[in-house]
Biopython code that builds the backbone (N, CA, C, O; Angstrom):
import numpy as np
from Bio.PDB.StructureBuilder import StructureBuilder

atoms = [
    (1, "MET", "N", (66.845, 245.809, -4.499)),
    (1, "MET", "CA", (68.308, 245.925, -4.065)),
    (1, "MET", "C", (68.550, 244.837, -5.686)),
    (1, "MET", "O", (67.935, 243.956, -6.287)),
    (2, "LYS", "N", (70.250, 245.860, -5.855)),
    (2, "LYS", "CA", (70.349, 245.134, -7.154)),
    (2, "LYS", "C", (72.289, 245.649, -6.483)),
    (2, "LYS", "O", (72.722, 246.480, -5.685)),
    (3, "ILE", "N", (72.958, 244.502, -7.450)),
    (3, "ILE", "CA", (74.384, 244.577, -7.470)),
    (3, "ILE", "C", (74.834, 245.881, -8.595)),
    (3, "ILE", "O", (74.469, 245.959, -9.768)),
    (4, "ILE", "N", (75.964, 247.108, -7.656)),
    (4, "ILE", "CA", (76.065, 247.135, -9.045)),
    (4, "ILE", "C", (77.707, 246.811, -9.684)),
    (4, "ILE", "O", (78.131, 246.723, -10.836)),
    (5, "ASP", "N", (78.584, 246.648, -7.884)),
    (5, "ASP", "CA", (79.618, 245.979, -7.900)),
    (5, "ASP", "C", (80.412, 245.733, -6.941)),
    (5, "ASP", "O", (80.088, 246.029, -5.791)),
    (6, "ILE", "N", (81.096, 245.394, -7.105)),
    (6, "ILE", "CA", (82.556, 244.177, -5.785)),
    (6, "ILE", "C", (83.304, 245.344, -5.669)),
    (6, "ILE", "O", (83.692, 245.583, -6.812)),
    (7, "ASP", "N", (83.801, 246.375, -4.759)),
    (7, "ASP", "CA", (85.335, 246.684, -5.145)),
    (7, "ASP", "C", (85.993, 246.915, -3.093)),
    (7, "ASP", "O", (85.161, 246.885, -2.186)),
    (8, "ARG", "N", (87.340, 247.094, -2.839)),
    (8, "ARG", "CA", (87.397, 247.279, -1.801)),
    (8, "ARG", "C", (88.075, 245.343, -1.622)),
    (8, "ARG", "O", (88.281, 244.614, -0.652)),
    (9, "LEU", "N", (88.201, 245.193, -2.973)),
    (9, "LEU", "CA", (88.716, 243.892, -3.116)),
    (9, "LEU", "C", (89.948, 243.612, -1.635)),
    (9, "LEU", "O", (90.639, 244.530, -1.194)),
    (10, "LYS", "N", (89.978, 242.190, -1.084)),
    (10, "LYS", "CA", (91.168, 242.407, -0.259)),
    (10, "LYS", "C", (91.423, 240.646, -0.092)),
    (10, "LYS", "O", (90.598, 239.744, 0.056)),
    (11, "ILE", "N", (92.789, 240.616, -0.179)),
    (11, "ILE", "CA", (92.633, 238.912, 0.111)),
    (11, "ILE", "C", (93.317, 238.883, 1.202)),
    (11, "ILE", "O", (94.215, 239.620, 1.609)),
    (12, "LEU", "N", (92.567, 237.510, 1.868)),
    (12, "LEU", "CA", (92.742, 237.276, 3.109)),
    (12, "LEU", "C", (93.502, 235.681, 3.103)),
    (12, "LEU", "O", (93.388, 234.886, 2.171)),
    (13, "ASP", "N", (94.131, 235.484, 4.112)),
    (13, "ASP", "CA", (95.650, 234.509, 4.369)),
    (13, "ASP", "C", (94.656, 232.937, 4.371)),
    (13, "ASP", "O", (94.019, 232.486, 5.323)),
    (14, "SER", "N", (94.765, 232.482, 3.300)),
    (14, "SER", "CA", (94.396, 231.166, 3.379)),
    (14, "SER", "C", (95.333, 229.659, 3.856)),
    (14, "SER", "O", (95.760, 229.337, 2.748)),
    (15, "HIS", "N", (95.839, 228.660, 4.778)),
    (15, "HIS", "CA", (96.182, 227.712, 4.478)),
    (15, "HIS", "C", (96.205, 226.612, 3.654)),
    (15, "HIS", "O", (97.154, 225.893, 3.341)),
    (16, "ILE", "N", (94.485, 226.542, 3.189)),
    (16, "ILE", "CA", (94.509, 225.588, 1.829)),
    (16, "ILE", "C", (94.815, 226.087, 0.912)),
    (16, "ILE", "O", (94.284, 227.196, 0.965)),
    (17, "TYR", "N", (95.770, 225.944, -0.626)),
    (17, "TYR", "CA", (96.406, 225.785, -1.568)),
    (17, "TYR", "C", (94.473, 226.723, -2.502)),
    (17, "TYR", "O", (94.053, 227.813, -2.890)),
    (18, "TYR", "N", (94.046, 225.302, -2.368)),
    (18, "TYR", "CA", (92.978, 225.167, -3.611)),
    (18, "TYR", "C", (91.575, 226.247, -2.848)),
    (18, "TYR", "O", (90.782, 226.511, -3.752)),
    (19, "ILE", "N", (91.180, 226.805, -1.656)),
    (19, "ILE", "CA", (90.452, 227.655, -1.499)),
    (19, "ILE", "C", (91.193, 229.135, -1.125)),
    (19, "ILE", "O", (92.067, 229.431, -0.311)),
    (20, "LYS", "N", (90.479, 229.860, -2.040)),
    (20, "LYS", "CA", (91.037, 231.420, -2.237)),
    (20, "LYS", "C", (90.357, 232.210, -0.684)),
    (20, "LYS", "O", (89.220, 231.747, -0.588)),
    (21, "GLU", "N", (90.438, 232.524, -0.298)),
    (21, "GLU", "CA", (89.573, 233.337, 0.929)),
    (21, "GLU", "C", (90.155, 235.047, 0.318)),
    (21, "GLU", "O", (91.200, 235.464, -0.181)),
    (22, "TYR", "N", (88.619, 235.753, 0.753)),
    (22, "TYR", "CA", (88.995, 237.564, -0.095)),
    (22, "TYR", "C", (87.949, 238.521, 1.209)),
    (22, "TYR", "O", (87.173, 237.961, 1.983)),
    (23, "GLU", "N", (88.146, 239.703, 1.171)),
    (23, "GLU", "CA", (87.173, 240.430, 1.333)),
    (23, "GLU", "C", (86.188, 241.580, 0.528)),
    (23, "GLU", "O", (86.417, 241.613, -0.681)),
    (24, "GLY", "N", (85.470, 242.221, 0.849)),
    (24, "GLY", "CA", (84.784, 243.423, -0.426)),
    (24, "GLY", "C", (84.080, 244.160, 0.442)),
    (24, "GLY", "O", (84.134, 244.267, 1.667)),
    (25, "SER", "N", (83.478, 244.602, -0.299)),
    (25, "SER", "CA", (82.154, 245.896, -0.565)),
    (25, "SER", "C", (81.293, 245.722, -1.657)),
    (25, "SER", "O", (81.320, 246.325, -2.730)),
    (26, "ALA", "N", (80.340, 244.627, -1.197)),
    (26, "ALA", "CA", (79.079, 245.142, -2.416)),
    (26, "ALA", "C", (78.535, 245.946, -2.476)),
    (26, "ALA", "O", (77.800, 245.940, -1.488)),
    (27, "VAL", "N", (78.330, 246.914, -3.149)),
    (27, "VAL", "CA", (78.051, 248.046, -3.602)),
    (27, "VAL", "C", (76.252, 247.895, -4.502)),
    (27, "VAL", "O", (75.872, 247.394, -5.559)),
    (28, "LEU", "N", (75.755, 248.444, -3.660)),
    (28, "LEU", "CA", (74.387, 248.111, -3.947)),
    (28, "LEU", "C", (73.212, 249.199, -3.948)),
    (28, "LEU", "O", (73.301, 250.236, -3.292)),
    (29, "ILE", "N", (72.440, 248.973, -4.499)),
    (29, "ILE", "CA", (71.270, 249.776, -5.000)),
    (29, "ILE", "C", (69.722, 249.841, -4.740)),
    (29, "ILE", "O", (69.240, 249.137, -5.627)),
    (30, "ASP", "N", (68.905, 250.240, -4.115)),
    (30, "ASP", "CA", (67.716, 250.275, -3.493)),
    (30, "ASP", "C", (66.600, 250.384, -4.406)),
    (30, "ASP", "O", (66.729, 250.267, -5.624)),
    (31, "ASN", "N", (65.805, 250.548, -3.979)),
    (31, "ASN", "CA", (63.831, 250.316, -4.514)),
    (31, "ASN", "C", (63.942, 251.921, -4.818)),
    (31, "ASN", "O", (63.258, 252.471, -5.681)),
    (32, "PHE", "N", (64.669, 252.438, -4.190)),
    (32, "PHE", "CA", (64.749, 254.657, -3.873)),
    (32, "PHE", "C", (65.946, 254.876, -4.960)),
    (32, "PHE", "O", (66.090, 256.044, -5.320)),
    (33, "MET", "N", (66.638, 254.111, -5.410)),
    (33, "MET", "CA", (67.505, 254.383, -6.196)),
    (33, "MET", "C", (68.665, 255.001, -5.414)),
    (33, "MET", "O", (69.629, 255.262, -6.132)),
    (34, "LYS", "N", (68.841, 255.365, -3.836)),
    (34, "LYS", "CA", (69.893, 254.773, -3.192)),
    (34, "LYS", "C", (71.248, 253.766, -3.137)),
    (34, "LYS", "O", (71.281, 252.560, -3.380)),
    (35, "ILE", "N", (72.073, 254.430, -2.840)),
    (35, "ILE", "CA", (73.187, 253.349, -3.254)),
    (35, "ILE", "C", (74.070, 253.631, -1.479)),
    (35, "ILE", "O", (74.394, 254.530, -0.703)),
    (36, "CYS", "N", (74.098, 252.378, -1.622)),
    (36, "CYS", "CA", (74.669, 251.586, -0.063)),
    (36, "CYS", "C", (76.001, 250.735, -0.206)),
    (36, "CYS", "O", (76.390, 250.269, -1.277)),
    (37, "ARG", "N", (76.404, 250.647, 0.552)),
    (37, "ARG", "CA", (77.568, 249.916, 0.615)),
    (37, "ARG", "C", (77.159, 248.382, 1.531)),
    (37, "ARG", "O", (76.254, 248.549, 2.348)),
    (38, "SER", "N", (77.667, 247.134, 1.464)),
    (38, "SER", "CA", (77.485, 245.700, 1.864)),
    (38, "SER", "C", (78.602, 245.436, 2.366)),
    (38, "SER", "O", (78.349, 246.462, 2.997)),
    (39, "ASP", "N", (80.155, 244.908, 2.940)),
    (39, "ASP", "CA", (80.976, 244.542, 3.433)),
    (39, "ASP", "C", (80.559, 242.890, 3.309)),
    (39, "ASP", "O", (79.659, 242.202, 3.791)),
    (40, "ILE", "N", (81.520, 242.678, 2.548)),
    (40, "ILE", "CA", (80.960, 241.330, 2.595)),
    (40, "ILE", "C", (82.668, 240.122, 2.835)),
    (40, "ILE", "O", (83.796, 240.495, 3.158)),
    (41, "LYS", "N", (82.309, 239.076, 2.602)),
    (41, "LYS", "CA", (83.616, 238.071, 2.897)),
    (41, "LYS", "C", (83.454, 236.748, 1.379)),
    (41, "LYS", "O", (82.230, 236.679, 1.260)),
    (42, "PHE", "N", (83.797, 236.212, 0.777)),
    (42, "PHE", "CA", (83.611, 235.608, 0.354)),
    (42, "PHE", "C", (84.555, 234.694, -0.112)),
    (42, "PHE", "O", (85.553, 235.289, -0.518)),
    (43, "SER", "N", (84.660, 233.088, -0.249)),
    (43, "SER", "CA", (85.610, 232.263, -0.278)),
    (43, "SER", "C", (84.953, 231.536, -2.184)),
    (43, "SER", "O", (83.996, 231.576, -2.957)),
    (44, "ILE", "N", (86.112, 231.055, -2.037)),
    (44, "ILE", "CA", (85.623, 230.020, -3.554)),
    (44, "ILE", "C", (86.839, 228.901, -3.805)),
    (44, "ILE", "O", (87.916, 229.112, -4.362)),
    (45, "GLU", "N", (86.479, 227.974, -3.382)),
    (45, "GLU", "CA", (87.146, 226.405, -4.191)),
    (45, "GLU", "C", (86.656, 225.894, -4.871)),
    (45, "GLU", "O", (85.494, 225.598, -5.147)),
    (46, "TYR", "N", (88.570, 225.591, -5.573)),
    (46, "TYR", "CA", (88.676, 225.330, -7.184)),
    (46, "TYR", "C", (88.895, 223.933, -6.737)),
    (46, "TYR", "O", (89.830, 223.351, -6.187)),
    (47, "LYS", "N", (87.501, 223.526, -7.238)),
    (47, "LYS", "CA", (87.729, 221.507, -7.532)),
    (47, "LYS", "C", (88.337, 221.152, -8.870)),
    (47, "LYS", "O", (88.473, 221.750, -9.938)),
    (48, "PRO", "N", (88.626, 220.055, -8.452)),
    (48, "PRO", "CA", (89.346, 219.490, -9.617)),
    (48, "PRO", "C", (88.389, 219.294, -10.465)),
    (48, "PRO", "O", (88.817, 219.247, -11.619)),
    (49, "VAL", "N", (86.669, 219.088, -10.319)),
    (49, "VAL", "CA", (85.917, 218.050, -11.347)),
    (49, "VAL", "C", (85.133, 218.981, -11.094)),
    (49, "VAL", "O", (84.985, 219.165, -9.886)),
    (50, "GLY", "N", (84.515, 219.707, -11.812)),
    (50, "GLY", "CA", (82.633, 220.646, -11.599)),
    (50, "GLY", "C", (82.815, 221.227, -11.659)),
    (50, "GLY", "O", (83.811, 221.452, -12.346)),
    (51, "GLU", "N", (82.064, 222.376, -10.980)),
    (51, "GLU", "CA", (81.947, 223.804, -10.924)),
    (51, "GLU", "C", (82.797, 223.831, -9.569)),
    (51, "GLU", "O", (82.869, 223.061, -8.611)),
    (52, "ASN", "N", (83.597, 225.412, -9.995)),
    (52, "ASN", "CA", (84.142, 225.959, -8.055)),
    (52, "ASN", "C", (82.946, 226.397, -7.611)),
    (52, "ASN", "O", (81.968, 226.815, -8.232)),
    (53, "GLU", "N", (83.224, 226.190, -6.010)),
    (53, "GLU", "CA", (82.148, 226.534, -4.547)),
    (53, "GLU", "C", (82.750, 227.916, -4.618)),
    (53, "GLU", "O", (83.808, 228.384, -5.038)),
    (54, "ILE", "N", (81.282, 228.547, -3.841)),
    (54, "ILE", "CA", (81.693, 230.226, -4.139)),
    (54, "ILE", "C", (81.128, 229.871, -2.116)),
    (54, "ILE", "O", (80.570, 228.841, -1.738)),
    (55, "LYS", "N", (81.489, 230.992, -1.273)),
    (55, "LYS", "CA", (80.612, 230.971, 0.343)),
    (55, "LYS", "C", (80.438, 232.390, 0.257)),
    (55, "LYS", "O", (81.433, 233.115, 0.231)),
    (56, "VAL", "N", (79.280, 232.865, 0.211)),
    (56, "VAL", "CA", (79.270, 234.234, 0.933)),
    (56, "VAL", "C", (79.120, 234.602, 2.224)),
    (56, "VAL", "O", (78.648, 233.816, 3.045)),
    (57, "SER", "N", (79.477, 235.746, 2.524)),
    (57, "SER", "CA", (78.765, 235.622, 4.223)),
    (57, "SER", "C", (79.158, 236.850, 4.282)),
    (57, "SER", "O", (80.273, 237.156, 3.860)),
    (58, "PHE", "N", (78.068, 238.032, 4.971)),
    (58, "PHE", "CA", (77.162, 239.382, 5.103)),
    (58, "PHE", "C", (78.311, 239.669, 6.393)),
    (58, "PHE", "O", (78.433, 238.745, 7.197)),
    (59, "PHE", "N", (79.146, 240.912, 6.610)),
    (59, "PHE", "CA", (79.058, 241.632, 8.032)),
    (59, "PHE", "C", (77.806, 242.295, 8.750)),
    (59, "PHE", "O", (77.709, 242.959, 9.782)),
    (60, "GLN", "N", (76.967, 241.897, 7.890)),
    (60, "GLN", "CA", (76.425, 243.540, 8.292)),
    (60, "GLN", "C", (74.499, 242.381, 8.217)),
    (60, "GLN", "O", (74.461, 241.175, 7.970)),
    (61, "ASP", "N", (73.193, 243.305, 8.522)),
    (61, "ASP", "CA", (72.196, 242.122, 8.114)),
    (61, "ASP", "C", (71.760, 241.546, 7.593)),
    (61, "ASP", "O", (70.962, 242.235, 6.957)),
    (62, "GLN", "N", (71.609, 240.067, 7.179)),
    (62, "GLN", "CA", (71.668, 239.014, 6.664)),
    (62, "GLN", "C", (70.638, 239.131, 5.850)),
    (62, "GLN", "O", (70.754, 238.691, 4.707)),
    (63, "SER", "N", (70.165, 239.370, 6.014)),
    (63, "SER", "CA", (68.236, 238.854, 6.021)),
    (63, "SER", "C", (67.648, 239.573, 4.893)),
    (63, "SER", "O", (67.106, 238.818, 4.085)),
    (64, "LYS", "N", (67.598, 240.838, 4.603)),
    (64, "LYS", "CA", (67.592, 241.352, 3.563)),
    (64, "LYS", "C", (67.695, 241.490, 2.232)),
    (64, "LYS", "O", (66.957, 241.900, 1.337)),
    (65, "LEU", "N", (69.941, 240.590, 2.390)),
    (65, "LEU", "CA", (70.951, 240.297, 1.641)),
    (65, "LEU", "C", (70.272, 239.485, 0.986)),
    (65, "LEU", "O", (69.904, 239.892, -0.115)),
    (66, "ASP", "N", (69.849, 238.037, 1.405)),
    (66, "ASP", "CA", (69.317, 236.884, 1.129)),
    (66, "ASP", "C", (69.442, 236.682, -0.388)),
    (66, "ASP", "O", (70.196, 235.919, -0.991)),
    (67, "LYS", "N", (68.403, 237.660, -0.930)),
    (67, "LYS", "CA", (68.411, 237.450, -1.980)),
    (67, "LYS", "C", (68.806, 237.625, -2.908)),
    (67, "LYS", "O", (68.162, 237.328, -3.914)),
    (68, "LEU", "N", (70.354, 238.326, -2.993)),
    (68, "LEU", "CA", (70.607, 238.533, -3.660)),
    (68, "LEU", "C", (71.865, 237.761, -3.600)),
    (68, "LEU", "O", (72.620, 238.111, -4.507)),
    (69, "LEU", "N", (72.294, 236.946, -2.939)),
    (69, "LEU", "CA", (73.333, 235.993, -2.915)),
    (69, "LEU", "C", (73.178, 235.144, -4.050)),
    (69, "LEU", "O", (74.035, 234.276, -3.882)),
    (70, "PRO", "N", (72.549, 234.896, -5.143)),
    (70, "PRO", "CA", (72.445, 233.671, -6.537)),
    (70, "PRO", "C", (73.524, 234.921, -7.423)),
    (70, "PRO", "O", (74.594, 234.674, -7.980)),
    (71, "LYS", "N", (72.861, 236.204, -7.323)),
    (71, "LYS", "CA", (73.867, 237.240, -8.585)),
    (71, "LYS", "C", (74.760, 237.717, -8.064)),
    (71, "LYS", "O", (75.558, 238.316, -8.785)),
    (72, "LEU", "N", (75.003, 237.660, -6.644)),
    (72, "LEU", "CA", (75.930, 237.924, -5.700)),
    (72, "LEU", "C", (77.734, 237.024, -6.148)),
    (72, "LEU", "O", (78.861, 237.419, -6.450)),
    (73, "LYS", "N", (77.126, 235.839, -5.963)),
    (73, "LYS", "CA", (77.924, 234.604, -6.834)),
    (73, "LYS", "C", (77.956, 234.787, -7.987)),
    (73, "LYS", "O", (78.802, 234.046, -8.489)),
    (74, "GLU", "N", (77.281, 235.636, -8.974)),
    (74, "GLU", "CA", (77.289, 235.123, -10.663)),
    (74, "GLU", "C", (78.587, 236.442, -10.620)),
    (74, "GLU", "O", (79.566, 236.422, -11.365)),
    (75, "LYS", "N", (78.302, 237.578, -9.538)),
    (75, "LYS", "CA", (79.700, 238.652, -10.164)),
    (75, "LYS", "C", (80.609, 238.120, -9.176)),
    (75, "LYS", "O", (81.745, 238.370, -9.579)),
    (76, "ILE", "N", (80.646, 237.571, -8.191)),
    (76, "ILE", "CA", (81.812, 236.619, -7.944)),
    (76, "ILE", "C", (82.921, 236.349, -8.948)),
    (76, "ILE", "O", (84.006, 236.907, -9.115)),
    (77, "ALA", "N", (82.051, 234.840, -9.867)),
    (77, "ALA", "CA", (82.434, 234.287, -10.473)),
    (77, "ALA", "C", (83.162, 235.058, -11.551)),
    (77, "ALA", "O", (84.369, 235.247, -11.698)),
    (78, "LYS", "N", (82.030, 235.493, -12.335)),
    (78, "LYS", "CA", (82.533, 236.702, -13.033)),
    (78, "LYS", "C", (83.674, 237.310, -12.883)),
    (78, "LYS", "O", (83.938, 237.841, -13.962)),
    (79, "LEU", "N", (84.983, 237.639, -11.658)),
    (79, "LEU", "CA", (85.361, 238.712, -11.592)),
    (79, "LEU", "C", (86.403, 237.947, -12.026)),
    (79, "LEU", "O", (87.268, 238.293, -12.830)),
    (80, "ASP", "N", (86.254, 236.472, -11.248)),
    (80, "ASP", "CA", (87.485, 235.216, -10.651)),
    (80, "ASP", "C", (87.063, 235.197, -12.505)),
    (80, "ASP", "O", (88.081, 235.563, -13.091)),
    (81, "GLN", "N", (86.521, 235.053, -12.990)),
    (81, "GLN", "CA", (86.810, 234.485, -14.963)),
    (81, "GLN", "C", (87.844, 235.488, -15.297)),
    (81, "GLN", "O", (88.935, 235.172, -15.770)),
    (82, "ASP", "N", (87.338, 237.186, -14.941)),
    (82, "ASP", "CA", (87.388, 238.053, -15.564)),
    (82, "ASP", "C", (89.421, 238.151, -15.512)),
    (82, "ASP", "O", (90.141, 238.717, -16.334)),
    (83, "GLY", "N", (89.714, 237.621, -14.645)),
    (83, "GLY", "CA", (91.020, 237.591, -13.667)),
    (83, "GLY", "C", (91.397, 239.022, -12.901)),
    (83, "GLY", "O", (92.493, 239.582, -12.859)),
    (84, "VAL", "N", (90.050, 239.457, -12.269)),
    (84, "VAL", "CA", (90.475, 240.606, -11.210)),
    (84, "VAL", "C", (91.116, 239.813, -9.910)),
    (84, "VAL", "O", (92.322, 239.711, -9.688)),
    (85, "LEU", "N", (90.126, 239.313, -9.158)),
    (85, "LEU", "CA", (91.187, 238.242, -8.230)),
    (85, "LEU", "C", (92.483, 237.672, -8.281)),
    (85, "LEU", "O", (93.194, 237.515, -7.289)),
    (86, "SER", "N", (92.904, 237.245, -9.885)),
    (86, "SER", "CA", (93.969, 236.644, -9.679)),
    (86, "SER", "C", (95.134, 237.829, -9.890)),
    (86, "SER", "O", (96.346, 237.761, -9.687)),
    (87, "ASN", "N", (94.325, 238.924, -10.366)),
    (87, "ASN", "CA", (95.692, 240.332, -10.042)),
    (87, "ASN", "C", (95.395, 240.521, -9.198)),
    (87, "ASN", "O", (96.559, 240.420, -8.809)),
    (88, "LEU", "N", (94.660, 240.842, -7.960)),
    (88, "LEU", "CA", (95.272, 240.297, -6.701)),
    (88, "LEU", "C", (96.015, 239.953, -5.435)),
    (88, "LEU", "O", (96.263, 240.425, -4.325)),
    (89, "HIS", "N", (96.373, 238.282, -6.595)),
    (89, "HIS", "CA", (97.646, 237.637, -5.605)),
    (89, "HIS", "C", (98.579, 238.066, -6.432)),
    (89, "HIS", "O", (99.580, 237.632, -5.862)),
    (90, "LYS", "N", (99.023, 238.703, -7.534)),
    (90, "LYS", "CA", (99.965, 239.383, -7.944)),
    (90, "LYS", "C", (100.559, 240.123, -7.609)),
    (90, "LYS", "O", (101.788, 240.153, -7.541)),
    (91, "ASN", "N", (99.483, 241.209, -7.205)),
    (91, "ASN", "CA", (100.647, 242.621, -6.395)),
    (91, "ASN", "C", (100.477, 242.094, -4.768)),
    (91, "ASN", "O", (100.512, 242.784, -3.749)),
    (92, "LYS", "N", (100.311, 240.831, -4.887)),
    (92, "LYS", "CA", (100.149, 240.648, -2.798)),
    (92, "LYS", "C", (102.034, 241.013, -2.350)),
    (92, "LYS", "O", (102.402, 241.007, -1.175)),
]
sb = StructureBuilder()
sb.init_structure("model")
sb.init_model(0)
sb.init_chain("A")
sb.init_seg("    ")
for serial, (resi, resn, name, xyz) in enumerate(atoms, 1):
    if name == "N":
        sb.init_residue(resn, " ", resi, " ")
    sb.init_atom(name, np.array(xyz, "f"), 0.0, 1.0, " ", f" {name:<3s}", serial, name[0])
structure = sb.get_structure()
């Protein structure tokens, strides 16, 4: 499976100002060129020193999708770097 995109992003309320939580949908394509979706929940912890920590959890069967976690985290980091996630907070 490969990750095409992450969409349907939604902000979740977080009581800790340096941790942002989101829900979304990962658009995936399998080896047979079938497109499917997997609902995800992820958080980004913004640390004062070092890299931000991204945690991802799946709402569906996680065993098949564990291999995608590194690429999924890269995609989320790119969304954050490009300002897509911060724009969600402006529209809230």
